[in-house]
C-alpha positions in Angstrom: 24.5 56.5 -1.0 27.1 55.2 1.5 26.5 54.7 5.2 28.4 56.0 8.2 27.9 54.5 11.7 28.3 56.2 15.1 28.2 54.3 18.4 28.0 55.2 22.0 29.9 52.8 24.3 28.5 52.3 27.8 25.2 50.4 27.6 25.5 50.3 23.8 28.6 48.3 23.0 29.5 47.2 26.5 27.9 46.8 29.9 28.3 50.1 31.9 31.9 50.9 32.7 32.9 47.3 31.7 34.8 45.7 28.9 33.0 44.5 25.8 31.8 40.9 26.0 34.3 38.7 24.0 31.7 37.0 21.8 30.2 40.4 20.9 33.6 41.8 20.3 34.3 39.2 17.7 30.9 39.7 16.1 31.3 43.5 16.1 34.8 43.4 14.6 33.5 41.1 11.8 30.6 43.5 11.2 33.0 46.6 11.1 35.0 45.3 8.2 34.6 47.5 5.2 32.4 50.0 7.1 33.1 53.6 8.3 32.6 53.5 12.0 33.1 56.1 14.7 32.8 56.1 18.5 31.0 59.0 20.2 31.3 58.5 24.0 31.2 60.5 27.2 34.3 58.5 28.4 37.9 59.3 27.9 40.0 57.9 25.0 41.9 55.7 27.4 38.7 54.3 28.9 37.3 53.6 25.5 40.4 51.7 24.5 40.2 49.7 27.8 36.6 48.9 27.2 36.6 48.0 23.5 40.2 46.8 23.2 42.9 48.4 21.0 42.1 46.1 18.0 38.5 47.3 17.9 39.5 51.0 18.3 42.0 50.7 15.5 39.3 49.4 13.2 37.3 52.7 13.6 37.6 55.8 11.4 37.9 58.0 14.5 37.1 58.4 18.2 35.1 61.3 19.7 35.6 60.9 23.5 34.4 63.2 26.3 31.0 64.0 24.6 32.8 64.9 21.4 34.9 67.5 23.1 38.0 65.8 21.6 38.5 64.0 18.3 41.2 61.3 17.7 42.2 59.9 14.3 44.8 57.3 13.6 48.0 58.2 11.7 49.3 55.9 9.0 52.4 55.0 11.1 53.4 52.7 14.0 55.4 53.9 17.0 58.5 52.2 18.5 56.3 50.0 20.8 54.4 48.6 17.9 51.2 50.6 18.5 49.4 52.9 16.1 49.9 56.6 16.5 46.9 58.9 17.1 46.5 62.6 16.4 44.2 64.9 18.4 42.3 66.8 15.7 40.6 69.2 18.2 40.1 69.6 21.9 37.7 71.9 23.8 38.3 73.5 27.1 35.9 73.5 30.1 36.4 76.0 32.8 33.1 75.7 34.7 31.2 78.2 36.8 32.0 79.7 40.1 30.9 77.5 43.0 30.0 74.6 40.7 32.1 72.1 42.6 30.6 73.3 45.9 27.1 72.8 44.4 28.0 69.3 43.3 29.5 68.4 46.7 26.3 69.6 48.4 24.3 67.1 46.4 26.6 64.3 47.5 26.1 65.3 51.1 22.4 65.6 50.8 21.8 62.3 48.9 20.1 59.5 50.8 21.9 56.9 48.8 24.1 55.2 51.5 27.1 54.2 49.4 29.7 57.0 48.6 33.1 55.8 47.5 34.9 59.1 47.0 36.1 61.1 43.9 32.7 62.3 42.9 33.9 64.8 40.3 36.2 63.7 37.4 37.6 66.4 35.1 37.9 65.4 31.5 38.8 67.4 28.4 36.0 69.8 27.6 33.7 68.5 30.4 33.3 67.1 33.9 31.7 63.9 35.1 29.8 63.8 38.4 28.4 60.8 40.3 26.9 60.4 43.8 28.3 56.9 44.2 31.7 57.9 43.0 34.2 56.7 40.4 35.7 54.2 42.8 32.5 52.2 43.1 32.5 48.5 42.4 30.2 47.1 39.7 27.9 45.8 42.4 27.8 49.3 44.0 27.1 50.9 40.7 24.3 48.5 40.0 22.7 49.3 43.4 22.8 53.0 42.6 21.4 52.4 39.1 18.4 50.5 40.6 18.0 53.1 43.4 18.1 56.0 40.9 15.6 54.2 38.7 13.2 54.2 41.7 13.8 57.7 43.0 15.0 59.6 39.9 17.7 61.5 41.8 19.9 62.3 38.8 17.0 63.7 36.8 16.1 66.0 39.7 19.7 67.1 40.1 20.0 67.8 36.4 16.8 69.9 36.3 18.0 72.0 39.3 21.6 72.5 38.0 20.4 73.5 34.5 18.3 76.3 36.1 21.1 77.4 38.4 23.8 77.5 35.7 22.1 78.4 32.4 25.5 78.7 30.6 26.3 75.0 31.3 24.5 71.8 30.2 23.9 68.9 32.6 22.8 65.6 31.2 22.4 62.0 32.5 25.3 59.9 31.3 25.9 56.2 31.6 24.4 54.2 34.5 25.3 56.3 37.5 26.7 59.7 36.4 25.9 63.2 35.1 27.9 64.8 32.3 28.7 68.5 32.6 29.9 70.8 29.7 29.6 74.2 28.2 26.3 74.9 26.5 26.3 73.3 23.1 29.4 71.2 23.6 27.4 67.9 23.7 27.6 64.9 21.4 25.7 66.8 18.6 28.7 69.0 18.1 30.3 66.2 16.0 27.8 67.0 13.2 28.9 70.6 12.5 32.5 70.0 13.4 33.1 66.9 11.3 30.0 65.3 9.6 28.1 68.3 8.1 29.2 67.7 4.5 29.2 63.9 4.9 25.5 64.1 6.1 24.5 65.7 2.8 25.9 62.8 0.7 25.7 59.8 3.1 23.3 58.1 5.5 24.5 58.6 9.1 23.3 56.1 11.7 23.7 56.6 15.5 23.2 54.0 18.2 22.9 55.0 21.8 21.2 54.0 25.1 20.6 57.5 26.5 18.5 59.0 23.7 15.5 60.3 25.7 16.1 63.7 27.3 17.9 64.4 29.5 20.2 61.6 28.4 23.6 62.4 26.9 22.8 60.8 23.5 19.6 63.0 23.1 21.0 66.0 21.2 23.0 63.9 18.7 20.0 61.6 18.0 17.7 64.7 17.6 20.1 66.4 15.2 20.3 63.3 13.0 16.5 62.6 13.1 15.9 66.1 11.9 17.9 65.5 8.7 16.6 63.3 5.9 19.9 61.3 5.8 20.2 60.8 9.5 18.8 58.1 11.8 19.1 57.2 15.5 18.4 54.0 17.3 17.7 53.6 21.0 19.0 50.5 22.7 19.1 49.4 26.4 21.9 46.9 26.3 24.8 45.6 24.1 22.5 42.6 23.3 20.1 45.0 21.6 22.9 46.4 19.6 23.9 42.9 18.5 20.4 42.3 17.2 20.3 45.7 15.5 23.5 44.9 13.5 21.5 42.1 11.8 18.9 44.5 10.4 18.8 45.9 6.9 20.0 49.4 7.9 23.3 47.9 9.2 23.8 45.4 6.4 
């Protein structure tokens, strides 16, 4: 039985919202050779390429950005600029609910966290991403929010309230500072019925992520795989944990 490997990005292959560490990038690329590897991330395709590097991305069998609300696969051809061509195999649409933006804005206003950098809501294919600190925050500001949120659990409280207010939408904790928002069921677990259903019956599928406990954005995919005899999910906290995991028998 062959193995297929799925990886989150932020906190799993890279530091949050940062580029992959060069030494690990070399080790990961060496490990990838001869293996079927996919990326399943909350980030956009462009951001995944920026974080992992084009060479790493081109070694994968496919990319599921935006919580699996899109799927990219590489064509067997090169464009005029010398880069690989990619096809979008599917793309979901997210409309949102009435007054959702107003609700999110109210949480920014009410938050006691002192640093707010603007652009708190980012629309992506099939989803939205929301953060109190804002997408323009520096790594230092993001770290401060991560530590503050760890002490006060603001994102968890916001997620619980929004899930009750908008039952047709899912809200989950994503990355170090944000909340991912998408139509009910359009979470990372959708990659199983949409692409891996048959493969799971004949292959072992392994998923590595850092947000596996609920309400993390890796939870549903990890749960779906753990409920199948051929599936497995591994929780990590940092890319260093992933580096050690790659040395284990399941990833040989």
